[in-house]
C-alpha positions in Angstrom: -1.5 14.2 -14.5 0.3 11.2 -13.1 -1.6 9.7 -10.2 0.1 6.9 -8.3 -2.0 4.6 -5.9 -0.9 2.5 -3.1 -2.3 -1.0 -3.4 -3.3 -2.9 -0.2 -5.7 -1.0 2.0 -5.9 1.8 -0.6 -7.1 0.4 -3.9 -7.8 -3.1 -2.3 -9.9 -4.0 0.5 -8.6 -5.9 3.4 -12.0 -7.0 4.6 -11.5 -10.7 3.7 -8.5 -10.9 5.8 -10.3 -9.2 8.6 -13.2 -11.7 8.3 -10.7 -14.7 8.3 -8.2 -13.5 11.1 -10.3 -10.9 13.0 -9.8 -7.2 12.8 -7.4 -7.0 15.7 -5.1 -9.8 14.3 -5.1 -8.4 10.8 -4.1 -4.9 12.2 -1.5 -6.4 14.3 -0.1 -8.5 11.4 0.1 -5.4 9.1 1.8 -3.3 11.8 4.3 -6.0 12.2 4.9 -6.2 8.4 5.4 -2.5 8.4 7.8 -2.4 11.4 9.8 -5.4 10.1 10.1 -3.8 6.7 11.3 -0.6 8.3 14.0 -2.3 10.4 15.3 -4.2 7.4 15.4 -1.2 5.3 17.2 1.0 8.0 19.7 -1.9 8.3 20.2 -1.9 4.4 18.7 -5.3 4.2 15.8 -6.5 2.0 13.7 -9.7 1.7 10.8 -10.0 -0.7 7.3 -9.2 0.5 6.1 -12.8 0.4 8.8 -13.9 2.8 8.2 -10.9 5.1 4.5 -11.5 5.1 5.0 -15.1 6.0 7.4 -14.7 8.9 5.3 -11.9 10.4 2.2 -13.8 10.1 3.7 -16.7 12.1 4.9 -14.4 14.8 1.5 -12.6 15.0 -0.4 -15.8 15.2 2.0 -17.2 17.9 1.7 -14.0 20.0 -2.2 -13.9 19.7 -2.3 -17.7 20.1 -4.2 -18.1 16.7 -4.4 -21.3 14.7 -4.2 -20.2 11.1 -3.5 -21.9 7.7 -0.6 -19.6 6.6 -0.7 -20.7 3.0 -4.5 -20.0 2.8 -4.2 -16.5 4.5 -1.2 -15.6 2.2 -3.0 -16.7 -0.9 -5.8 -14.3 0.0 -3.3 -11.5 -0.3 -3.4 -12.1 -4.1 -7.2 -12.2 -4.3 -8.3 -8.9 -2.3 -11.2 -7.3 -3.8 -11.0 -3.8 -5.1 -12.5 -0.9 -3.1 -16.0 0.0 -4.5 -14.8 3.1 -6.0 -11.4 1.8 -7.2 -12.3 1.3 -10.7 -13.9 4.9 -11.0 -10.8 6.4 -9.3 -8.5 4.7 -11.9 -10.5 5.6 -14.9 -10.7 9.3 -13.9 -7.1 9.6 -12.8 -5.7 10.4 -16.2 -2.5 8.4 -16.1 -2.9 5.8 -13.3 0.1 4.0 -11.7 0.6 1.8 -8.6 3.5 1.9 -6.0 3.2 -1.0 -3.6 5.3 -2.6 -0.8 3.9 -5.9 -2.0 6.4 -6.0 -4.9 5.9 -5.4 -8.6 4.6 -8.9 -9.4 2.3 -8.8 -6.4 0.8 -5.6 -7.4 0.3 -6.8 -11.1 -1.3 -10.0 -9.7 -3.8 -8.0 -7.7 -4.8 -5.8 -10.5 -5.1 -8.7 -12.9 -7.2 -10.8 -10.5 -9.5 -7.8 -10.0 -9.7 -7.0 -13.7 -8.1 -3.7 -13.3 -4.8 -4.1 -14.9 -5.9 -2.4 -18.3 -6.4 0.9 -16.1 -2.9 1.0 -14.8 0.1 2.0 -16.9 2.7 0.6 -14.7 3.2 -1.0 -11.4 6.2 0.2 -9.3 7.4 -2.3 -6.7 9.8 -1.8 -3.8 11.7 -4.8 -5.0 13.0 -2.8 -7.8 15.0 -0.7 -5.3 15.3 -3.1 -2.6 13.9 -0.8 0.0 10.3 -0.5 1.5 8.1 2.6 1.7 8.4 5.0 3.4 12.1 5.0 2.6 12.7 7.6 -0.2 13.9 5.3 -2.8 10.6 3.8 -4.0 9.1 7.3 -4.4 12.3 8.4 -6.1 11.9 5.5 -8.5 8.5 6.9 -9.5 9.7 10.4 -9.9 12.7 9.3 -12.0 10.4 7.8 -14.5 7.5 10.1 -14.4 9.0 13.5 -13.6 6.2 14.5 -11.1 3.4 12.6 -9.5 0.7 12.5 -6.8 0.5 9.7 -4.3 -2.9 8.6 -3.2 -2.9 6.5 -0.3 -5.0 5.4 2.9 -1.8 5.2 5.1 -0.6 8.5 6.6 3.0 7.0 6.9 3.0 6.4 3.0 1.8 9.9 2.4 4.6 11.3 4.5 7.2 9.3 2.8 6.0 10.5 -0.6 5.8 14.1 0.4 9.4 14.0 1.9 10.6 12.5 -1.4 9.1 15.3 -3.5 5.8 14.0 -4.6 2.3 15.6 -3.9 0.4 13.6 -1.3 -3.3 12.9 -1.0 -4.4 11.1 2.1 -7.6 8.9 2.1 -8.7 9.1 5.6 -11.4 6.5 5.5 -9.8 4.3 8.2 -7.2 6.3 10.2 -9.7 9.4 10.4 -7.3 11.8 12.2 -3.8 12.7 10.8 -1.3 11.1 13.2 1.8 13.2 12.3 2.8 16.8 12.9 1.3 19.6 10.6 4.8 20.1 9.0 4.3 16.9 7.2 0.6 17.2 6.5 -0.8 16.0 3.1 -1.5 18.4 0.3 -5.2 17.2 0.5 -7.3 15.0 2.8 -10.3 13.1 1.3 -12.7 10.4 2.5 -12.7 8.3 -0.7 -10.6 7.4 -3.8 -13.4 9.0 -5.8 -12.9 12.4 -4.0 -9.1 11.8 -4.4 -9.2 11.9 -8.2 -11.6 14.8 -8.2 -8.9 16.7 -6.5 
């Protein structure tokens, strides 16, 4: 079975960013990243994740009147710790892959820094198709290479994109708790942990 994991917030813990910026600011920043990525993708434009993360961090900090060291915060994105059950999930996945909005190089760096790179066969990055998830193109890139695959993600919007593109979707509801979309686009399975996802 080909199991494809999202990276940030799914395999990797955002807690260090929450500790540094505060939970509210971190959530606002990542929501702005997602919104800006969606706007660019809808308009047929693309900028690398690093640039998008920097510009949206500046906007978020200005709006919330935060004094942040942008270089320090952005460097933390490459040093995120894995979730406690990430290694076990990757080991039990069979064939494990990663699909990330953070770009192929960014995903590879996260895995390498966490000592998990030997457990993942390939990192797929949105920079390869110049479109951010949940646009269909990143998922179609995966399906084009693997034939069929299941996406495991802790973000409902990511699971919806994968299912709409023809993948199976497993939603890890550890943070969002309640499915925010209509039942017509429900995941194939909902689980509380990565460990449970690979058992499915």
